[in-house]
C-alpha positions as CSV (number, residue, x, y, z in Angstrom):
1,M,0.0,0.0,0.0
2,A,1.4,3.4,-1.0
3,R,2.4,5.8,1.7
4,R,0.6,9.2,1.8
5,S,2.6,12.3,1.6
6,K,2.9,14.8,4.4
7,A,0.6,17.2,2.7
8,Q,-2.1,14.6,2.3
9,R,-1.8,13.5,5.9
10,E,-2.1,17.2,7.0
11,H,-5.1,17.7,4.8
12,S,-6.8,14.5,6.2
13,R,-6.0,15.7,9.8
14,V,-7.6,19.2,9.1
15,S,-10.6,17.6,7.4
16,M,-11.1,15.1,10.2
17,A,-10.7,17.7,13.0
18,P,-14.4,18.6,13.1
19,I,-15.3,15.0,13.2
20,N,-12.8,14.3,15.9
21,A,-14.1,17.3,17.9
22,T,-17.7,16.1,17.6
23,R,-16.6,12.6,18.5
24,G,-14.8,13.9,21.6
25,D,-17.9,15.8,22.7
26,E,-20.0,12.7,22.2
27,E,-17.6,10.7,24.2
28,N,-17.9,13.2,27.1
29,T,-21.7,13.2,27.0
30,I,-22.7,9.8,25.9
31,P,-21.5,6.3,26.3
32,A,-18.8,4.9,23.9
33,P,-20.0,4.6,20.4
34,T,-20.6,1.3,18.7
35,D,-19.1,0.0,15.5
36,S,-22.2,1.3,13.5
37,D,-21.7,4.8,14.9
38,D,-18.0,4.7,13.8
39,S,-19.0,3.8,10.3
40,R,-21.5,6.5,10.1
41,S,-19.0,9.0,11.4
42,V,-16.4,8.0,8.8
43,V,-18.9,8.2,6.0
44,S,-20.0,11.6,7.2
45,G,-16.4,12.9,7.3
46,V,-15.6,11.5,3.9
47,S,-18.7,13.1,2.5
48,S,-17.9,16.5,4.1
49,L,-14.3,16.2,2.8
50,A,-15.5,15.4,-0.7
51,S,-18.0,18.4,-0.6
52,R,-15.2,20.7,0.5
53,A,-12.9,19.4,-2.2
54,S,-15.6,19.8,-4.8
55,D,-16.2,23.4,-3.6
56,S,-12.5,24.1,-3.8
57,V,-12.2,22.7,-7.3
58,R,-15.3,24.6,-8.4
59,C,-13.8,27.9,-7.1
60,V,-10.5,27.2,-8.9
61,V,-12.4,26.4,-12.1
62,D,-14.6,29.4,-11.8
63,A,-11.6,31.6,-11.2
64,R,-9.8,30.1,-14.2
65,V,-12.9,30.5,-16.4
66,A,-13.2,34.2,-15.3
67,D,-9.6,34.7,-16.1
68,L,-10.0,33.1,-19.5
69,K,-13.1,35.3,-20.2
70,N,-11.1,38.4,-19.2
71,T,-8.2,37.3,-21.4
72,I,-10.6,36.7,-24.4
73,H,-12.2,40.1,-23.8
74,N,-8.9,41.8,-23.8
75,V,-7.7,39.9,-27.0
76,R,-11.0,40.9,-28.7
77,R,-10.5,44.5,-27.8
78,Q,-6.9,44.4,-29.0
79,C,-8.0,42.8,-32.3
80,K,-10.7,45.5,-32.7
81,R,-8.1,48.2,-32.1
82,A,-5.7,46.6,-34.5
83,K,-8.5,46.4,-37.2
84,T,-9.3,50.0,-36.6
85,A,-5.7,51.0,-36.8
86,A,-5.2,48.9,-40.0
87,S,-8.3,50.6,-41.5
88,G,-6.9,54.0,-40.7
89,L,-3.5,53.1,-42.2
90,R,-5.2,51.9,-45.3
91,A,-7.2,55.1,-45.6
92,K,-4.0,57.1,-45.0
93,A,-2.1,55.1,-47.6
94,K,-5.0,55.6,-50.1
95,S,-5.0,59.3,-49.4
96,A,-1.2,59.5,-49.7
97,A,-1.3,57.6,-53.1
98,A,-4.0,60.0,-54.3
99,E,-1.9,63.0,-53.2
100,A,1.2,61.5,-54.9
101,E,-0.7,61.0,-58.1
102,D,-2.0,64.6,-58.0
103,A,1.6,65.8,-57.3
104,R,2.9,63.8,-60.3
105,A,0.1,65.3,-62.5
106,D,0.9,68.8,-61.3
107,A,4.6,68.3,-61.9
108,A,3.9,67.1,-65.4
109,R,1.7,70.2,-66.0
110,K,4.4,72.4,-64.7
111,D,7.0,70.7,-66.9
112,R,4.9,71.3,-69.9
113,L,4.3,74.9,-68.9
114,I,8.1,75.4,-68.4
115,D,8.8,73.9,-71.8
116,A,6.2,76.2,-73.4
117,L,7.7,79.2,-71.6
118,R,11.1,78.3,-72.8
119,R,9.9,78.0,-76.4
120,D,8.2,81.4,-76.0
121,K,11.3,82.9,-74.5
122,H,13.4,81.6,-77.4
123,M,10.9,82.8,-79.9
124,F,10.8,86.3,-78.3
125,Y,14.5,86.4,-78.2
126,M,14.9,85.6,-81.9
127,R,12.1,88.1,-82.7
128,N,13.9,90.7,-80.7
129,Q,17.2,89.9,-82.4
130,R,15.5,90.2,-85.8
131,A,13.8,93.4,-84.8
132,S,17.1,94.8,-83.6
133,Q,18.7,93.9,-86.9
134,K,15.8,95.4,-88.8
135,L,16.1,98.6,-86.7
136,D,19.8,98.8,-87.3
137,S,19.2,98.3,-91.0
138,A,16.4,100.9,-91.0
139,V,18.7,103.4,-89.2
140,D,21.4,102.7,-91.7
141,D,19.0,103.1,-94.6
142,A,17.7,106.3,-93.1
143,Q,21.2,107.7,-92.8
144,S,22.5,106.6,-96.2
145,F,21.6,106.9,-99.8
146,S,22.7,104.3,-102.3
147,L,23.5,105.5,-105.9
148,K,23.9,102.0,-107.3
149,E,22.4,98.5,-106.8
150,K,24.5,95.6,-108.0
151,G,26.8,98.1,-109.8
152,V,24.1,99.9,-111.8
153,F,22.7,103.4,-111.0
154,T,19.2,103.0,-109.6
155,P,16.2,104.3,-111.6
156,R,15.6,107.0,-109.0
157,V,19.2,108.3,-109.5
158,R,18.8,108.3,-113.2
159,E,15.6,110.2,-113.0
160,M,17.2,112.8,-110.6
161,T,20.1,113.2,-113.0
162,R,17.9,113.9,-116.0
163,N,15.8,116.4,-114.0
164,L,19.0,118.2,-112.9
165,T,20.2,118.6,-116.5
166,A,16.8,119.2,-118.1
167,I,14.8,121.1,-115.6
168,C,17.4,122.7,-113.3
169,K,19.9,123.3,-116.2
170,V,22.8,121.9,-114.2
171,P,25.8,121.3,-116.4
172,I,26.8,117.7,-116.9
173,V,30.1,118.2,-115.1
174,N,28.4,119.5,-111.9
175,V,25.7,116.8,-111.6
176,G,27.8,114.6,-109.2
177,A,28.7,117.6,-107.0
178,V,25.1,118.7,-106.8
179,I,24.0,115.3,-105.7
180,E,26.7,115.1,-103.0
181,T,25.8,118.6,-101.8
182,C,22.1,117.7,-101.5
183,A,23.0,114.5,-99.7
184,K,25.1,116.4,-97.1
185,G,22.2,118.9,-96.7
186,F,19.9,116.0,-95.8
187,R,22.6,114.3,-93.6
188,K,22.8,111.3,-95.9
189,T,25.8,109.2,-96.6
190,L,26.3,108.3,-100.2
191,I,27.1,104.7,-100.8
192,G,27.6,102.7,-104.0
193,G,30.1,105.0,-105.8
194,S,29.8,108.5,-107.2
195,M,28.3,110.3,-110.2
196,D,31.1,111.4,-112.6
197,K,30.5,113.5,-115.8
198,H,30.7,110.5,-118.1
199,S,27.9,108.7,-116.2
200,A,25.8,111.9,-116.1
201,S,26.3,112.4,-119.8
202,R,25.2,108.9,-120.7
203,I,22.1,109.2,-118.4
204,A,21.2,112.5,-120.0
205,L,21.7,111.0,-123.5
206,E,19.5,108.1,-122.5
207,G,16.9,110.7,-121.5
208,H,17.1,112.5,-124.9
209,V,16.9,109.2,-126.8
210,A,13.9,108.1,-124.7
211,S,12.3,111.5,-125.3
212,D,12.9,111.3,-129.1
213,M,11.5,107.7,-129.2
214,Q,8.5,108.8,-127.3
215,L,8.0,111.8,-129.7
216,V,8.3,109.4,-132.7
217,Q,5.8,107.1,-131.2
218,E,3.4,109.9,-130.5
219,I,3.8,111.1,-134.2
220,H,3.1,107.6,-135.5
221,E,0.0,107.3,-133.2
222,A,-1.2,110.7,-134.4
223,S,-0.7,109.7,-138.1
224,G,-2.6,106.5,-137.6
225,K,-5.5,108.2,-136.1
226,Q,-5.7,110.7,-139.0
227,N,-5.6,107.9,-141.6
228,Y,-8.3,106.1,-139.8
């Protein structure tokens, strides 16, 4: 038969103490119990011990169940908070992605605007350069007077030479000097050569020939009209 441990013996002693106390009182007041009384006392003590053990186990189980319920409640609360936090993070991530997309689109628009401004700047720069060149050319043209174009006296110079000789009665040898004097008076710089007496003579002769040809043509036209 296995020996009981010290704790088991102590527990049995404590459990049997009320029974022994009752038994002692009965011994002091009544005659010595019989064998049947001892059996009933033992059964009653064992039943009381079993009831106490059952109550103790029930208390332990109830405490454990309450602890598990509390743990489950806490875990559920943690899971709920975690889900809420995850939902918030997903919303923030979605908002951040939308903001990033808007930022990329805005950057693309700004890049296109910068490219357009650069093209406009280049266009205005080239236009300004051409305008400056045209202005310089216009100033030069305003301050100069060209007698020749591609080595030939211009029609305007030829007409002026004929007018000087025919209308103003300027001698052929003085036509060039008169043109230079007029240019200086108007603050013009003569370019393209000068007018010498030979050139003035040829231009005047061309005028006479043209005048004669025109006269002959008018005579022919007048004769044709009379014959008609």
